[in-house]
C-alpha positions in Angstrom: -5.3 -30.4 23.3 -7.5 -33.3 21.6 -8.7 -33.2 18.1 -12.1 -32.6 19.3 -11.0 -29.3 21.2 -9.0 -28.3 18.4 -11.9 -28.5 16.2 -14.2 -26.5 18.6 -11.3 -23.7 19.0 -11.3 -23.7 15.2 -14.7 -23.1 14.8 -15.2 -20.2 17.6 -12.3 -18.5 16.1 -13.8 -18.7 12.6 -17.2 -17.5 14.0 -15.5 -14.1 14.9 -13.1 -13.7 12.0 -16.0 -14.8 9.2 -17.0 -11.0 10.0 -14.1 -9.9 7.8 -15.6 -11.7 4.7 -18.0 -8.7 4.5 -16.5 -5.4 3.4 -18.7 -3.4 5.6 -18.2 -5.9 8.7 -14.2 -5.9 7.8 -14.2 -2.0 7.9 -16.1 -1.9 11.0 -14.1 -4.4 12.9 -10.7 -3.2 11.8 -11.8 0.4 12.4 -12.5 -0.5 16.0 -9.2 -1.8 16.4 -7.2 0.9 14.4 -9.0 3.6 16.3 -8.3 2.4 19.5 -4.7 2.0 18.9 -4.7 5.5 17.9 -6.5 6.6 20.9 -4.3 4.5 23.2 -1.1 5.9 21.9 -2.6 9.4 22.3 -2.3 10.4 18.5 -6.1 10.2 17.5 -7.1 13.6 18.8 -4.1 15.9 17.8 -2.4 16.5 14.5 0.7 14.7 13.7 3.9 16.9 13.2 4.3 16.1 9.5 0.6 16.5 8.1 2.4 18.0 4.9 -0.4 17.2 2.4 -2.6 19.6 4.1 -0.1 22.3 3.5 0.4 21.4 -0.3 -3.5 21.4 -0.6 -3.5 24.8 0.9 -0.6 25.8 -1.6 -2.5 24.5 -4.5 -5.8 26.7 -3.5 -3.7 29.6 -3.3 -2.1 28.8 -6.9 1.2 27.8 -6.1 3.4 24.6 -5.7 5.6 25.7 -2.7 3.9 25.9 0.7 2.5 29.3 1.6 2.5 28.3 5.3 5.4 26.5 7.1 4.1 23.2 8.9 5.2 22.2 12.7 8.2 20.3 11.3 10.3 20.5 8.3 11.7 17.4 8.3 12.2 15.7 4.8 10.6 18.9 3.0 12.6 20.1 0.0 14.2 23.7 0.4 15.1 25.6 -2.5 15.5 29.4 -3.0 14.0 29.9 0.5 10.8 28.0 -0.5 9.5 24.7 0.9 8.3 22.1 -1.5 6.9 18.4 -1.1 9.2 16.0 -3.0 6.2 13.3 -2.8 3.7 13.0 -5.8 0.7 15.3 -5.4 -2.5 13.2 -5.9 -3.1 12.9 -1.9 -3.0 16.8 -1.6 -5.4 17.2 -4.5 -7.7 14.6 -2.9 -7.6 16.6 0.4 -8.4 20.1 -1.2 -12.0 19.9 -0.5 -11.5 19.0 3.4 -8.5 21.7 3.7 -10.7 24.3 2.1 -13.5 23.7 5.0 -11.1 22.9 8.1 -8.0 24.7 7.1 -4.5 23.1 7.3 -5.1 22.1 10.8 -7.1 19.2 9.6 -6.6 16.5 11.7 -4.2 13.9 9.3 -4.5 11.3 12.0 -8.2 10.9 11.7 -8.2 10.9 7.8 -5.5 8.3 7.9 -7.1 6.0 10.0 -10.4 6.4 7.8 -8.5 5.5 4.4 -6.9 2.7 6.3 -10.5 1.5 7.1 -11.5 1.9 3.9 -8.7 -0.1 2.5 -9.7 -3.2 4.7 -13.5 -3.0 3.3 -12.1 -2.7 -0.2 -9.6 -5.5 0.1 -12.6 -7.8 1.0 -14.3 -6.7 -2.0 -11.5 -7.4 -4.1 -11.4 -10.9 -2.8 -15.1 -11.2 -3.6 -14.7 -9.9 -7.2 -11.8 -12.1 -7.9 -13.9 -15.2 -6.7 -16.9 -13.8 -8.8 -14.8 -14.2 -12.0 -13.5 -17.6 -11.0 -9.9 -16.2 -10.5 -10.0 -17.3 -7.1 -11.5 -20.4 -5.7 -12.1 -19.5 -2.0 -14.8 -20.4 0.8 -16.2 -17.3 2.6 -14.2 -18.4 5.5 -11.0 -18.3 3.3 -11.6 -14.9 2.2 -12.4 -13.6 5.9 -9.0 -15.1 7.0 -7.2 -13.3 4.4 -8.7 -10.0 5.1 -8.1 -10.4 9.0 -4.5 -11.2 7.9 -4.2 -8.3 5.7 -5.9 -5.9 8.5 -3.7 -6.9 11.3 -1.1 -9.2 10.1 0.9 -7.1 7.6 2.3 -3.9 7.9 -0.8 -2.1 6.9 -1.6 -2.0 10.8 1.6 -0.2 11.5 0.6 2.6 9.0 -3.1 2.9 10.0 -3.2 4.9 13.3 -0.7 7.6 13.4 -1.2 9.9 10.3 2.1 11.6 8.9 2.6 12.2 5.5 4.8 8.9 4.6 1.9 6.7 6.1 -1.0 8.9 4.6 0.7 8.6 1.1 1.2 4.8 1.1 -2.3 4.2 2.1 -3.8 6.2 -0.4 -1.4 4.8 -3.0 -2.4 1.3 -1.9 -6.3 2.3 -2.3 -5.8 3.3 -5.8 -4.1 0.1 -6.3 -7.0 -1.8 -4.9 -9.3 0.0 -7.0 -7.4 -0.7 -10.3 -7.6 -4.5 -9.6 -11.4 -4.2 -8.7 -12.0 -2.7 -11.9 -10.0 -5.3 -13.7 -11.9 -8.1 -12.1 -15.5 -6.3 -12.1 -15.9 -4.3 -15.3 -15.8 -5.6 -18.9 -14.8 -3.9 -22.1 -13.6 -0.3 -22.4 -14.9 0.5 -18.9 -12.6 -1.9 -17.3 -9.6 -0.4 -19.3 -10.6 3.2 -18.6 -11.0 2.8 -15.0 -8.3 0.6 -14.5 -6.1 3.0 -16.1 -7.2 6.2 -14.2 -7.0 4.1 -10.7 -3.4 3.4 -11.8 -2.8 6.9 -12.8 -3.9 8.2 -9.3 -1.5 5.5 -7.8 1.3 6.7 -9.8 0.5 10.3 -8.9 0.9 9.0 -5.3 3.8 6.8 -5.6 5.4 6.7 -9.1 6.4 3.3 -8.9 2.9 1.9 -8.0 2.3 2.1 -12.0 4.0 -1.3 -12.0 1.5 -2.9 -10.0 -0.6 -2.5 -13.2 1.2 -5.3 -15.0 -0.9 -7.9 -13.6 -4.5 -6.1 -14.7 -3.1 -5.3 -18.2 -2.1 -9.3 -18.7 -5.6 -10.1 -17.1 -7.5 -7.8 -19.2 -6.0 -8.9 -22.4 -6.1 -12.6 -21.6 -9.2 -13.2 -19.5 -11.6 -12.4 -22.5 -9.2 -13.1 -25.1 -8.8 -9.5 -26.1 -5.8 -10.1 -28.2 -8.2 -11.5 -30.9 -10.3 -8.5 -30.8 -10.3 -5.7 -33.2 -11.0 -3.5 -30.4 -7.9 -4.5 -28.5 -6.1 -1.2 -29.8 -9.3 1.2 -28.6 -8.8 -0.6 -25.3 -5.6 -0.1 -24.8 -5.8 3.8 -25.7 -8.8 3.9 -23.2 -6.2 2.5 -20.6 -3.3 4.6 -21.4 -5.2 7.9 -21.8 -5.6 8.8 -18.0 -1.9 7.6 -17.5 -0.5 9.6 -20.1 -2.4 12.7 -18.9 -1.4 11.7 -15.3 2.4 11.6 -16.5 2.3 14.9 -18.6 0.9 16.6 -15.7 3.3 15.3 -13.2 6.3 16.4 -15.4 4.8 19.7 -16.1 4.4 20.0 -12.2 8.0 19.3 -11.6 9.2 21.6 -14.5 7.0 24.6 -13.1 8.7 24.0 -9.4 12.2 23.2 -10.3 12.9 23.9 -14.0 13.2 20.2 -14.9 10.6 17.6 -15.8 12.5 15.0 -13.8 13.4 17.0 -10.7 11.1 15.8 -7.9 13.2 17.7 -5.3 14.2 14.9 -3.4 17.9 16.1 -3.9 17.0 19.1 -1.8 15.0 17.5 1.0 15.8 18.0 4.7 16.9 14.3 5.3 17.9 13.0 8.7 21.5 13.1 9.1 22.2 9.4 9.5 21.4 9.6 5.6 23.7 12.5 4.8 26.8 10.2 3.9 25.1 7.7 2.1 23.3 10.4 0.1 26.5 12.3 -0.7 28.4 9.0 -1.7 25.6 7.1 -3.6 22.6 9.4 -4.2 18.9 8.5 -3.6 18.8 5.5 -5.6 21.7 3.3 -6.0 22.7 -0.6 -6.1 24.7 0.0 -2.9 21.7 0.0 -0.9 20.3 -3.4 -2.3 21.7 -5.8 0.4 20.8 -3.5 3.4 17.4 -3.3 1.9 16.8 -6.8 1.2 18.2 -7.6 4.7 15.8 -5.4 6.7 12.8 -6.2 4.5 13.4 -10.3 4.0 15.7 -11.6 6.8 15.7 -9.5 9.7 13.7 -10.4 12.7 13.0 -7.7 14.9 12.0 -9.2 18.2 14.7 -9.2 20.7 16.9 -6.8 18.8 18.1 -3.1 19.6 17.3 -2.3 15.9 13.5 -2.9 16.2 12.4 0.2 14.4 14.4 -0.9 11.5 12.0 -3.1 9.8 11.3 -6.8 9.7 11.4 -9.9 7.4 8.0 -9.9 5.2 7.8 -13.7 5.7 8.7 -14.3 9.2 6.5 -11.4 10.8 3.6 -12.5 8.2 4.3 -16.2 7.8 0.9 -16.7 5.8 2.6 -15.2 2.9 4.8 -18.3 2.7 1.8 -19.8 0.8 2.8 -17.7 -2.2 5.5 -20.3 -3.0 2.8 -23.1 -3.0 1.0 -21.0 -5.5 4.1 -20.9 -7.5 5.0 -24.4 -7.2 1.4 -25.6 -8.6 -0.3 -22.7 -10.5 -3.8 -23.1 -11.7 -2.8 -20.3 -14.4 1.0 -20.0 -15.0 0.2 -16.8 -16.9 -1.8 -15.1 -14.3 0.7 -16.4 -11.3 3.6 -15.2 -13.5 2.1 -11.8 -14.2 1.5 -11.4 -10.3 5.2 -12.1 -9.7 6.2 -9.9 -12.2 4.2 -6.8 -10.8 5.8 -7.4 -7.5 9.4 -7.6 -8.7 9.3 -4.7 -10.7 7.4 -2.7 -8.1 10.0 -3.7 -5.6 13.1 -2.7 -7.7 12.8 1.1 -6.8 12.4 -0.1 -3.3 15.5 -2.1 -3.0 17.4 0.5 -4.7 16.2 3.4 -2.3 18.4 5.1 0.3 16.7 4.0 3.6 14.8 1.2 4.8 11.6 3.2 5.6 13.0 3.6 9.4 11.5 4.2 11.7 9.0 1.4 11.2 8.1 -2.1 12.6 7.9 -4.5 9.6 8.7 -4.0 6.1 6.4 -0.9 5.3 7.5 -0.4 1.8 6.2 -3.7 0.8 2.7 -2.5 1.4 3.4 -0.9 -2.1 3.1 -4.6 -3.7 0.9 -6.2 -1.3 -2.2 -6.3 -3.7 -0.6 -8.6 -6.1 1.2 -10.5 -3.0 -2.1 -11.2 -1.4 -3.7 -12.7 -4.6 -0.6 -14.8 -4.6 -1.2 -15.8 -0.9 -4.8 -16.3 -2.0 -3.9 -18.7 -4.9 -1.6 -20.5 -2.6 -4.1 -21.3 0.3 -6.9 -22.5 -1.9 -6.3 -26.2 -1.1 -4.8 -25.6 2.4 -6.7 -26.8 5.5 -8.5 -23.8 7.0 -6.9 -24.6 10.6 -3.5 -24.1 9.1 -4.2 -20.8 7.3 -6.1 -19.4 10.5 -3.0 -20.3 12.7 -0.6 -18.4 10.4 -2.8 -15.4 10.3 -3.3 -15.5 13.9 0.5 -15.6 14.6 1.1 -12.8 12.1 -1.4 -10.5 13.9 0.0 -11.3 17.4 3.3 -10.3 16.1 2.1 -7.1 14.8 0.2 -6.1 17.7 3.3 -6.5 19.8 5.2 -4.6 17.4 2.7 -1.6 17.1 2.6 -1.5 20.9 6.1 -1.3 21.0 6.6 1.6 18.5 3.3 3.6 19.8 
């Protein structure tokens, strides 16, 4: 292909991908693909076997913390004294209570999970706009569009979007809360920024506890962007940010106390795990350094194609090669402080993931890495600022093609 043909191909591809720069355009385009995948797989028109948040929402509406009704499957539910509990944190169930009140526990979790995924893509487009508006990022519209396209189709987000189930629903809701925390930090000022960032992080923590660590970057940004450490209002701002987090943490500890008589007991020790995890659990527990090597391998090294272990995960960077730009962002950071804060947010959030029994199986790609994809994508954005547009576009398309194949294999 000569240079003219290459440039023409790039222009044509960009003309379609530029739709993703707009939050509404990104949501509509990704929604069409996510819904198509769900419909093609046969998942869209029926509830999954694991709509557990529906049943917890029903329990809350009847004034109890254990399930009033038994779901179609009890896999991964915690059984204690003849009662079933969820070991997952409760915010998604609270969010669903109005809908369960109207439609009952038969509410289609596949549909609302797809909707949450679609919202995530639109909000991601808005996050990149917000980061550019405050000069944190220096990206063209086409660069932002490529990043949103990449996020929607070239990361593990696409593997969680279309099939429902408690695991996917929880991750997508937690991700949305993290997105909102970062948008609040970039878009608001003063006490409002601190309070709404803290509120969004509190909701994230009440969905997946370790997501609170993604808040390291927003806190650093809020303190240093406006030189807040010089202000007498810093203590007031910190209190405003911490207040929702303290209330959320206290409520969560009380929730566990009511359920299991111990504020630190989430019920994970009683859950109905897959039998292939039983020996590891009995020998090492739920979190242990013993799991680090296996988890690291399946999340960062393993390449699933042409392997009999295709459901075990896959390398974050080999399946989503645009993420390699994070190393360029760290090599020549425009702001060492903010780049370091993003890295620390990623590393600290990743520690519980690496220590966890199980890789997230069955999955295509490293699905747990979605938990720190917000700071990771911002680092990626910093990395591609000076890259040729064609390079970013090519790597985004390679990522998307691999994930489309992977979703097809597992659906």
